[in-house]
FIZA-432046 format. One record per atom (N, C-alpha, C): x negated, y negated, z negated. Coordinates in steps of 0.001 Angstrom, whole numbers, padded with zeros to 6 digits, always signed. Example, Ala and Ser with C-alpha at 12.3 -4.5 7.8 and 13.67 -1.06 7.14 Angstrom:
-013190+005690-007800-012300+004500-007800-013200+003300-007800-012850+002250-007080-013670+001060-007140-012900-000030-007870
This chain:
-044932-236390-092461-045644-235306-092396-044978-234165-091814-043792-234249-093082-042954-233042-091765-042244-233290-090664-042204-234812-090527-041292-235326-089374-042832-234415-088091-043484-235018-088525-044426-234582-087292-044469-233282-086820-044790-232642-088234-044942-231070-088404-043109-230818-087255-042122-231377-087461-040517-230537-086812-040878-230924-085378-041166-232266-085089-041491-232854-083890-042042-231921-082664-043269-231281-083677-044410-230102-082720-043228-228916-082736-042767-228485-083505-042146-227706-083252-040879-227375-082256-040538-228365-082636-039185-229067-081309-040012-228672-079975-041261-229628-080029-041337-230241-078695-042111-228151-078044-042502-227557-079008-043047-225793-078891-041827-225441-078334-040376-225423-078808-039098-225145-078033-038728-225370-077079-038926-226282-076642-038664-227244-075177-039937-226761-074483-041100-226506-074267-041997-226479-073484-041045-224491-072972-041172-223872-073922-040391-222651-073544-039706-222171-072839-039146-223459-072361-038031-223726-071233-038307-223195-070102-039633-223443-069885-040579-223430-069120-040321-221760-068352-040076-220927-069130-040221-219527-068936-038991-219157-068979-037960-219747-067999-036406-219946-068060-035907-218568-067854-036927-217527-066801-036584-216329-066828-036050-215775-067299-036355-215668-068527-036788-215045-069581-035964-215361-070563-036394-217134-071307-035398-217441-072105-034063-218731-071334-032835-217586-071447-031791-218047-071073-031095-218591-072433-030304-219594-072133-029145-220592-073101-028472-219668-073203-027508-218915-073969-026118-218353-073773-025472-219360-074073-024513-219556-072928-023614-220264-073024-022229-219620-073712-020605-220157-073435-019796-219743-074582-019085-218668-072967-019794-218401-071694-019027-217651-071067-019871-216480-070940-021147-216473-071582-022323-215463-071617-021704-214045-072453-022523-213107-071755-022472-211614-072633-023263-210890-072740-023359-210362-073571-023913-209022-073958-023309-207689-073380-023588-207161-072176-023096-206054-071178-021662-206553-071674-021199-207700-070482-019467-208223-070981-019266-208166-072193-019821-208034-072843-019076-208160-074641-019187-209622-075303-017878-210142-075758-017678-211487-075770-018988-211736-076774-019174-212426-077050-020370-213262-078061-020121-214805-078537-020909-215182-079637-020813-216215-080216-021866-217396-079087-021002-218400-078626-021655-219954-078619-023058-219640-079186-023981-219990-077696-025862-220449-078522-025829-221979-078310-026204-222832-079109-027054-223660-078360-028310-223912-077318-028242-224642-076438-029646-224151-075209-030779-224842-076351-031938-224457-076461-032925-225137-077137-033001-226579-077140-032806-226979-075249-033419-228560-075360-032415-229581-075776-031099-229017-076099-030101-229713-076975-030313-230194-078719-031141-228852-079299-031328-228895-080940-031415-230267-080938-031366-231287-081555-031935-232799-081889-032106-232730-083183-031384-231953-083895-030959-233103-085187-031518-231081-086543-031807-230143-085832-032031-228482-086655-032460-227493-084760-033783-226748-085706-034333-225779-084574-033489-224880-083230-032113-224633-084150-031280-223657-083820-029661-223787-084611-028840-223959-083538-027308-223672-083694-026414-222493-083662-025834-221551-084240-024546-221123-083695-023496-221829-084145-022775-221486-083159-021581-222101-083143-020606-221228-084970-020142-221841-085635-019447-221321-086523-017895-220589-085542-018117-219095-086372-017324-218744-085481-015759-218622-086041-014655-219111-085417-013156-219591-086356-012780-217661-086415-011558-217460-087448-010618-216194-087131-010345-215531-085923-010283-216596-085019-009964-215647-084010-010702-215420-083275-012460-215963-083245-013206-215501-082401-013623-214451-083165-013663-214222-084280-014345-213054-085552-013336-211732-084779-011970-211499-084888-011292-210311-084301-011922-210430-082904-012048-211478-081875-012357-210771-080501-013603-210383-080126-014608-210487-081407-016172-210216-081424-016134-208975-081685-016255-208128-080738-016977-206507-081272-017958-205782-080218-019048-206091-080993-020048-204925-080227-020103-203547-080893-020581-202821-080252-021339-201769-080478-021947-201469-080530-022908-201495-081603-024416-201602-081916-024853-200122-081787-025780-199958-081069-026833-198375-081240-026565-198098-082984-027317-196306-082558-027563-196416-083907-029193-196514-084299-030040-196446-083183-030979-196717-083263-032222-197080-082303-032544-197759-082521-033774-198933-081288-035355-198408-081412-035177-198506-080556-036844-197355-079814-037622-198727-079780-038777-198853-079947-039713-199687-079704-041252-199523-079555-041985-198937-078269-043235-199121-078613-044609-199728-078598-045627-199484-079293-046327-200286-079316-047800-200186-078574-048558-200542-077864-049787-200344-077446-050999-201556-077949-052161-201265-078111-053185-202052-078439-053927-202705-077278-055186-202938-076968-055742-203732-075828-055855-202795-074510-055207-203681-073758-055164-203464-072242-056176-203881-071732-056746-203536-070407-058116-204454-069413-057955-203509-068642-057379-203397-067405-057296-202078-066471-058696-202144-065351-059514-202811-065846-061139-203005-064913-060731-204531-064383-062341-204820-064263-062158-206498-063929-063277-206316-062488-062594-207162-061768-063513-207428-060511-064780-208610-060886-064975-208966-061775-065851-210083-062357-066843-209267-063175-068749-209147-062971-068784-209746-061526-068700-209304-060325-068660-208371-060368-068317-207693-059075-067605-206089-058874-067158-205696-058262-065746-204803-058107-066731-203330-058689-067809-202960-058797-068505-201999-059646-067164-201841-060806-066966-202824-061320-066199-202296-062648-064698-201854-062218-063913-201953-061065-062810-201604-061236-062917-200175-060977-061679-199327-061273-061519-197972-061287-061273-197426-059905-061735-196346-059560-061209-195784-058107-058908-195849-058557-059247-195149-056550-057212-195333-056646-056732-196648-057027-057713-198488-057274-056659-199454-057469-056039-199053-059575-056460-198256-059571-055924-198120-060831-054450-197229-061167-053978-196583-060430-053001-196055-060676-053298-194714-061181-054013-194346-061495-053880-193176-062261-054382-193314-063680-054857-194520-063980-054674-194344-065223-054003-194415-066484-052585-194532-066587-051820-194390-067592-051065-193207-067073-051220-192742-066031-050677-191020-066120-050707-189934-066678-050840-189968-067609-051306-189169-068787-049795-189516-070035-049946-190713-069623-049264-191093-070817-048091-191947-070787-047578-191949-068883-046432-192721-068271-045516-191846-069337-045491-191021-069346-044160-190327-070170-043931-191006-071206-044527-191160-072206-044549-191533-073499-044258-192321-073647-044717-193760-072734-044361-195040-072553-043091-195625-071725-042887-194366-071237-041060-195157-070433-040045-194628-071504-040298-194242-072890-039023-193238-073915-038772-194210-074736-038869-195495-074682-038479-196811-075500-037883-197658-074801-036841-197970-075810-035960-198913-075252-036834-200132-074829-038059-200838-075688-039253-201863-075047-040414-201015-075756-041142-201485-074514-042811-201152-074394-043541-202282-074510-044132-202059-075357-045272-203680-075334-046892-203219-075693-047505-204057-075368-049147-203520-074602-049777-205293-074826-050513-205564-075183-051359-206447-075712-052744-206564-074168-052166-207585-073345-053199-207673-071354-054640-208603-072013-055722-208204-071935-056980-209111-072321-057078-208791-070907-057777-210512-070828-058082-210605-069233-056798-211446-069061-057323-212053-067516-056174-212787-066871-055921-211578-065393-054860-211498-064505-054759-210735-063537-054296-212227-062435-055574-211955-061687-055952-213464-060751-057232-212604-059949-056289-212372-058052-057795-211398-057239-059180-213003-057486-059169-214058-057266-060811-214012-057030-060393-215986-057996-061931-216923-058174-061766-218049-058372-061421-218102-059949-060833-219379-060508-060388-219959-061732-061543-220313-062475-061522-221167-063294-062899-221331-064416-063355-220202-064819-064230-220288-064677-064997-218956-065525-065318-219847-066928-065603-218907-067889-066203-219093-069196-068267-219629-068910-068671-220710-069201-069854-220077-069701-070359-219111-069699-071026-218536-069388-072361-217679-069344-073670-217737-069304-074349-217462-069598-076000-217677-069620-076332-216502-068556-075925-215131-068634-076129-214070-068084-074884-213534-067442-074568-213513-066286-073001-212907-065630-073041-211438-066034-074756-211205-065673-074556-209368-066224-073813-208974-067602-074313-209887-068368-073537-209813-069834-072564-210664-070053-071663-211150-069143-070977-212061-069581-069545-210733-069581-069016-211155-070870-067714-209985-070858-066658-211126-070649-066615-211439-069518-065036-212021-069640-063961-210821-068358-062777-211068-068084-061806-209775-067231-061275-210513-066270-061248-210424-065300-060170-210908-064645-060074-209454-063613-058472-208819-063950-058352-208456-063219-057219-208356-061655-057127-207854-060683-056421-207724-059350-054871-207762-059505-054239-208703-058520-053144-208883-059471-052379-207977-058560-052963-206910-057648-051899-205840-057501-051805-204448-058381-052774-204887-059241-052929-204010-060261-051621-203855-061588-051182-204952-061250-049757-205651-062454-048643-204433-062287-048653-203710-061001-047989-202560-060494-048253-201223-061328-049490-201411-062051-049730-200019-063066-048586-200394-063830-049048-201847-064371-048107-202002-065773-046981-202085-065092-045875-202005-064342-044828-201632-064252-044308-200495-064151-044898-199571-063545-044822-197929-062909-044992-197139-064887-046022-197934-065788-046344-197094-066425-045035-197633-067767-044016-198495-067787-043037-198522-068214-043650-200278-069099-044148-200785-068734-043962-202281-069673-043283-203183-069731-042518-203445-070636-041540-204709-071204-042314-205796-071225-043016-206230-072205-043630-206954-072569-044802-207627-073011-045458-208300-072847-046908-209025-073356-047303-209827-073407-048536-209339-074830-048804-210593-075401-050356-210812-074393-050099-212656-074310-051324-213447-073578-052323-213573-075198-051871-213410-075792-052252-214578-077508-053653-213785-077373-054986-213744-077135-056252-213363-077414-057293-213579-076732-058935-213800-077571-059234-214357-077096-059739-213737-075258-059750-213525-074878-059612-213448-072909-058564-214277-071979-057635-214372-072812-056475-214978-071907-056885-216491-070994-058241-217215-071869-058297-218216-071222-059996-217939-070604-060111-216698-070048-061149-215929-068990-061583-217033-068219-060950-217437-067349-060944-217895-065768-059944-219556-066425-059915-220081-067546-059645-221286-067561-057323-221444-067040-057590-222500-066973-055726-222676-066467-055747-221968-065252-056119-222169-064443-055776-221179-063117-055684-219564-063295-056147-219038-064395-056451-217963-064542-054955-217578-065488-054658-218390-066644-053447-218128-067128-051973-218490-066503-052280-219395-065509-051049-220070-064463-051266-218445-063674-051969-218138-063335-051835-216463-062032-051353-215328-062879-052140-215705-064332-051051-214437-064883-049503-214505-064931-049469-215462-065544-048075-215908-065883-047349-215551-064465-047580-215915-063469-046896-216265-062181-046732-214314-061417-047714-213776-062074-048120-212630-061598-046848-211185-062724-046810-211863-063770-046116-211056-064765-044536-211696-063960-044443-213014-064227-042531-213136-063441-042576-212378-062351-043195-211811-061462-042934-211655-060532-042984-210222-060695-043381-209640-061624-043403-208635-061483-042207-208084-062651-041214-208993-063087-040555-208626-063659-040579-208483-065730-042017-208631-066018-042393-208454-067409-042247-209368-068012-042337-209271-069195-042321-210677-070560-043068-210590-071177-043337-212051-071504-044628-212097-071833-044684-213664-073248-045516-213719-073836-045420-215159-074803-046745-214943-075383-047187-216298-076150-048048-215984-076971-049142-217104-076079-048870-217925-075533-049733-218979-075168-049257-220318-075355-049422-221551-075389-049131-222627-076176-048051-223240-074532-048327-222816-073289-047391-222954-072489-046027-221976-072255-046133-220701-072917-044827-220074-073312-044875-219752-074768-044672-220014-075652-044864-219755-077078-044099-218593-077252-042595-218238-076813-041956-217243-076807-041331-217080-076226-040049-215716-076362-039688-215496-074880-038363-214403-075407-036803-214215-074658-036241-213643-075091-035830-213216-074106-035295-211778-074677-034685-211137-073233-033548-209852-073826-033467-209396-072842-032248-208990-073243-032371-206841-072586-032027-206290-073567-032254-205440-072689-031603-203764-073527-030798-202753-072593-029848-202266-073083-028825-202270-074125-028111-203856-073873-027282-204470-074356-027924-205246-075834-029319-205137-076255-029628-206227-077145-030068-207085-076855-030388-208334-077253-031267-209237-077113-032817-209340-078286-033947-209689-077658-034828-209547-078102-035617-210622-078510-036244-210475-079309-037023-211981-079035-038890-211628-079551-039704-212209-078868-041090-212068-078586-041941-212649-078796-043035-212859-079452-044014-214206-079865-044860-213514-080143-046467-214454-080143-047765-213849-080271-048696-215488-080927-049361-214418-081399-050391-215771-082164-052006-214958-082267-052754-215999-081999-054481-215888-081728-055289-217093-082341-056380-216865-082819-057237-217904-083523-057774-218645-082182-057560-218945-080818-058119-218760-079808-057205-220034-078738-058227-220796-078540-057734-222449-077769-056822-221759-076139-056116-222452-076583-054702-222538-075533-053697-220843-075903-053654-220873-076970-052795-219787-077465-052338-220381-078881-051343-219484-078985-050286-220348-080423-051013-219719-081645-051518-220642-082505-052740-220312-083445-052441-219201-084677-053153-218438-084873-052550-217811-085801-052520-218353-086896-053661-219267-086698-054120-219944-088341-052839-220583-088909-051328-221410-088175-050749-222078-088496-049606-221119-089195-049402-220576-090492-048413-219625-090966-046797-220538-090350-046785-221554-090774-045623-222095-091254-044764-222848-089897-045814-223414-089047-045205-222604-087200-044907-222047-086816-045759-220865-087248-045384-219776-086506-043854-218986-086972-044035-219075-088884-042176-218921-089620-041610-219838-088694-041325-221226-088392-040274-221761-088064-040264-221065-086632-040864-220774-085687-040238-220128-084330-039990-218716-084380-040265-217770-085729-039427-216694-085776-038013-216688-086360-038558-217604-087273-036582-218016-088015-036173-218601-086491-036393-219565-085425-035515-219590-084343-035085-218763-083602-035909-217783-083349-035271-216516-082049-034341-215532-083165-035009-215789-084875-033961-214229-085454-033021-214951-085642-032120-216262-085589-031047-216997-085218-030725-217123-084039-030913-216252-083032-030577-216137-081772-030708-214655-080936-031684-213551-081585-031344-212214-081488-031064-211172-081852-031041-209567-082128-030930-209264-082588-032475-208354-083385-033316-207974-082183-034498-208078-082616-036016-208946-082432-036309-208938-083727-038103-210141-083459-039235-209233-083654-040004-209232-082779-041080-208724-082446-042234-210100-082262-043589-209778-082962-044165-210639-083662-045649-209238-083318-046587-210155-081939-047796-209971-082098-049196-210865-083166-050416-210314-082780-051264-210922-083408-052516-210110-083322-053173-211338-082649-054765-210909-082425-055498-211325-083432-055960-210504-084225-056058-211105-085269-057111-210093-086209-058273-210810-087180-059556-209797-088018-060286-209500-087520-061561-208617-088075-063000-208756-087375-063615-208149-086671-063797-207440-085775-064143-206338-085109-065212-205274-085054-064558-204175-084814-065955-203097-085013-065361-201901-086173-066196-200707-086021-065601-199493-087045-066137-200035-088304-067344-201328-088774-067176-201943-089977-066290-202664-090671-064872-202797-089492-064162-203599-090287-062751-202717-090090-062858-201582-090653-061649-200895-090279-060118-201216-091801-061028-201641-091813-059636-201967-093723-059005-203403-093154-057333-203548-094500-057237-204770-094877-057758-205324-095541-058365-206124-095522-059216-207149-096432-057941-207699-098068-056885-208256-097653-056270-209184-097742-056469-210382-097921-057304-210827-097298-058314-211859-097304-058499-212630-096011-058742-213626-095496-059514-214329-094306-060266-213814-093877-060709-213413-092879-061916-212218-092061-062620-212853-090937-063726-213102-091396-064890-213899-090855-065609-213487-089724-065651-213461-088290-066489-212696-087311-067169-213721-086592-068491-213501-086563-069619-214162-085731-069045-215513-085552-069004-215641-087023-068775-217654-086755-067208-218032-086742-066597-216918-086793-065739-217473-086330-064053-217064-086962-063523-218213-087626-062286-217373-088245-061498-216716-088079-060953-215278-088087-060283-214683-087851-058852-214379-088496-059126-214979-089100-057451-215042-090183-057196-213949-090567-055974-214148-091952-055164-213448-093203-054478-212730-092553-054634-211553-091823-054090-210666-090486-052447-209954-092014-052956-209740-093181-052497-209563-094388-050852-210126-094316-051524-211511-094688-050804-212931-095584-049913-213216-094448-050273-213150-092973-049558-213282-091933-048829-212822-091534-048448-211626-091546-047658-210444-090974-047029-210683-092383-046978-210266-093411-046136-210522-094235-044936-212061-093917-045602-213441-094230-044617-214393-093828-044050-213904-092834-044301-213609-091369-043287-213740-090385-042123-212529-091313-042572-210959-091449-041141-210856-091665-040687-211674-092459-041336-212330-093906-040476-212998-094734-039734-214291-093630-040012-214918-092704-038898-215557-091687-038290-214752-090997-037817-213558-090595-037190-212439-089734-037841-211981-088618-039011-211643-089373-039411-210930-087588-039424-209591-088185-038556-208257-087418-039006-207259-087921-040107-206183-086577-040596-206918-086148-042012-205419-086051-043088-206250-085757-044100-205815-086632-045926-206153-086494-046493-205379-085862-046739-206399-084657-047536-205204-083771-049447-206238-083935-050087-205463-084243-051782-206345-084339-052967-205518-083583-053234-206274-083231-054552-206129-082218-055804-207019-082135-057063-206861-081813-058001-207695-082414-059013-206512-082867-059564-206162-083727-060606-205417-083859-060988-204767-083121-060195-203858-081786-060796-202815-081305-061170-201775-082052-060923-201412-082730-060563-200357-083862-058975-200589-084313-058931-198911-084751-057308-198374-085123-057528-199299-086949-056389-199543-087159-056088-199886-088928-055052-199433-089076-054658-199764-090598-053233-198753-091384-052259-199967-090956-051351-199206-090997-049895-198824-090826-048718-199874-091831-048218-200253-092172-047702-200198-093302-045807-201042-093357-044842-200952-094084-043737-201209-094197-043411-202058-095572-043180-203565-094639-042611-204201-095899-041455-204915-095700-041030-204917-097053-039307-205367-096552-038269-204488-095875-038846-203216-095838-038482-202423-094544-038399-202843-093090-039262-203580-092712-040100-203545-091511-041728-203356-091370-041749-203151-090007-042830-202121-089936-043893-202859-088950-045353-202422-089948-046123-203715-089076-047355-202249-089063-047902-202725-087769-049614-202332-087851-050354-202893-087371-051166-202803-088231-052400-204298-088501-053491-204277-087075-053487-202923-086478-054462-203073-084755-054471-201504-084484-054051-201635-083051-053521-200432-082399-054729-200187-081443-055936-201261-082186-057242-200573-081007-057260-200710-080018-057796-199508-078963-058166-199902-077682-058006-198472-076947-056399-199497-075868-055878-198252-075224-055950-197910-074351-056163-199022-073180-057141-198259-072125-057422-199908-071738-058616-199899-071800-059934-200641-071263-060977-200050-070570-060842-200464-069188-062055-199931-068532-063051-200331-068080-064335-199385-068388-065794-200185-068077-065549-201322-069152-066852-202011-069480-067339-203256-069958-067115-202602-071568-066082-202104-072640-065629-201311-073402-067033-200208-073922-066989-200796-075485-067723-200050-076057-066387-198863-076364-066355-197316-075946-065225-196428-076429-066049-195395-077560-067575-195341-077926-067766-194400-078316-066726-194496-080388-067073-193282-080584-066259-193265-082233-065145-193257-081896-065047-193723-083040-063729-194471-083548-063063-196322-082394-064056-196690-081724-063980-197457-080617-062849-196619-079432-063156-195178-079397-062267-194663-078116-060781-194092-078949-060437-194534-079797-059094-194052-080740-058139-194780-080784-057149-194758-080239-055490-195572-080027-054412-194801-080628-053497-194825-081196-052265-195066-081373-051544-195249-080299-050547-194494-079408-048956-194914-079369-047803-195369-080635-047889-195878-081258-046758-195649-081608-045396-196453-081547-044621-195901-081422-042753-195557-081430-041939-195731-082471-042039-196769-082918-041261-197329-084087-039418-197246-083505-038683-196241-084659-037635-196623-084695-036453-196994-085695-035867-198629-085117-035603-198860-086241-033701-198745-085982-032805-199531-087144-031345-199867-086594-031388-200544-085648-030008-201385-085185-029825-202890-084391-030175-203740-085192-030416-203890-086090-030573-205489-087134-032189-204926-087284-033128-204302-086908-034818-203709-086973-034926-203020-087690-034508-202421-089277-035000-202122-090253-035293-200908-089925-036575-200572-090452-037789-199264-089807-036448-197940-090365-036685-196874-089426-036209-195985-090151-036693-194272-089601-037814-194688-089231-039392-193866-088767-039833-194054-087411-041052-194000-087675-042105-193802-086686-042721-192886-086280-043352-192693-084601-043628-192038-084122-044788-192064-083172-046616-191217-083665-047574-191520-083513-047852-190749-082185-048667-191160-081235-049382-190322-079934-050388-190702-079756-051507-189389-080325-052959-189948-080468-053038-189941-079212-053861-191050-079171-055101-191395-077671-056331-191543-077948-057227-190534-076983-058720-190747-076449-058522-191476-075323-060166-192060-075576-060466-192959-074199-062017-192301-073954-062530-191463-072940-063931-191075-072957-064098-192515-071650-065657-192590-071875-066076-193696-070586-066180-193228-069233-065312-193988-068218-065300-195619-068481-064156-195876-068915-063017-194999-069275-061959-195553-070067-061051-194966-069194-059601-195161-069895-057961-194727-069643-057281-193774-070362-056593-194056-071009-056243-193185-071920-055244-191606-071599-056374-190884-072696-055713-189466-072241-054973-189151-073852-054148-188188-074341-053552-187444-075049-054837-186552-075670-054649-186993-076836-055747-185867-077724-055140-184889-078324-055792-183580-077902-055298-182524-078294-055437-182631-079765-056542-183329-080389-057282-182858-081913-056536-184000-082789-055793-184444-082284-054820-185733-083018-055958-186637-083861-056905-187112-083360-057884-187905-084514-057404-189324-084907-056798-189676-084199-056407-191091-084130-055055-191052-085466-054417-190285-085775-053546-189454-086576-053964-189325-088321-055557-188232-088068-055746-188427-089171-056969-189384-089592-057045-190717-088897-057619-191758-088938-056313-192683-090118-055242-192591-089323-054010-193400-089832-054375-193448-090992-054017-191794-091241-053421-191520-092992-054745-191819-093292-055475-191931-093282-056939-192271-094250-056716-193908-094836-056528-194297-093559-056564-195933-093603-055571-196695-094637-054498-195443-094036-053089-196366-094618-052979-196303-096148-053796-194597-096569-053698-194072-097817-054246-194985-098942-055256-195328-097966-057261-196426-099014-056503-197617-098832-055787-198723-097934-055184-200013-098212-053909-200129-098713-052756-199332-098405-051326-199544-099320-051028-198189-100079-052025-197988-101233-051738-197190-102199-050474-197478-102806-049972-198660-102550-048030-198913-103698-047686-198788-102694-047703-198472-101261-046275-198592-101023-046430-197000-100367-044496-196761-100399-043771-195086-100530-043561-194735-098922-045623-194703-097793-044966-194297-096737-046045-193332-096409-045956-192250-095139-046646-191083-095063-046419-190813-094021-047571-190615-093387-047870-190004-092027-048619-188425-092306-047408-187526-091535-047407-186252-091535-048328-185804-090108-048867-184424-090642-049783-184354-089838-049934-184664-087670-048651-183902-087579-047794-184377-086226-047509-186074-086180-047903-187066-086721-048267-188048-086289-046743-188641-086757-045467-187918-087482-044105-188901-087911-044252-189895-089319-044089-190464-088554-044005-191786-089932-042275-191730-090622-042904-191933-091902-041809-191993-092970-042048-192607-094372-040667-193472-094342-040771-194299-094954-039914-193976-096762-039807-194321-098126-039146-194213-098851-038633-195331-099567-037424-195755-099465-036957-197147-099780-036504-197076-100948-037088-197774-101754-036806-197725-103593-036369-198941-103600-035118-198344-104682-034552-199103-105167-034641-200279-106067-034146-201479-105803-035174-202127-106658-033861-202351-108364
């Protein structure tokens, strides 16, 4: 059984080479901003272990000197669906959606890396659409390919494709989405065709992977397989970011149960255990989404977890009433090894039909204060009224 599990993990690592634009095998001549680094053996040569870093000699250690930044910033936001041309163009925003991110663009562009969860596919037409008895109430999403420029302008670096809408238009939809994101220079992961991605930004290497309980995505339920991927990336990069799409949906499910959650008959995972398992394996930042409402935040082993970032930019076809329309932009500050330093919340509100606006009433900050105090009373984490997240490290 162990041999089968290892072969499955090795197979995933080899598949990830399909994202060669992003997952780059580092040779002995590669550099991080022209600074020498240790040789990393390419994933497809790993026959005995998932990843190997060449043992440095004393001479190499003397030569290796990287000036690491004191602070790294990573922004996370929740669900993004910029309008859909299915079942018709009436669900598309005016001006091709170019105004959707206007009010938050400066914030999104203020970090080293900016992450979001892409709900639906990017494809102009066609695809193998999910079966719906009534197309008028069929919630499947297909955004025009030209809309990817909105994501670029807004500053997005990397997107999760691991969610229940990634397969809305079958394999043609998944392939089109990956091709369009590739052409735009936006990294992505979370499909079985691309389990993880490694990229370089501002002199540091980042690893990103994403999971969901849905067909065609990396499984949220396979904690050991997910840990193997995280551990592999951790051996190669400076900062490991993990995303998950999990937990029950709606205002009745704002709280973390620390148990497996079921919604409309589907196992949506134990997101608390999953997040902790990923950090145990080497993850530095966890961004959750899926419930369509905001959930609490936590710091575990000096690593940051956001359990649900809510509906961030969801144009039409989404319920934005009450807490459904509130979401945070969370800017996470870490050191160069991923240790949490602080966080900053920018409060967002969406009014129908959608598009993020900065909320002068700070409603999602108040919501996060309440949820975090209730769900994690044992964690010495505070959120002040301006949205600054601080954590007091307890000495063991």
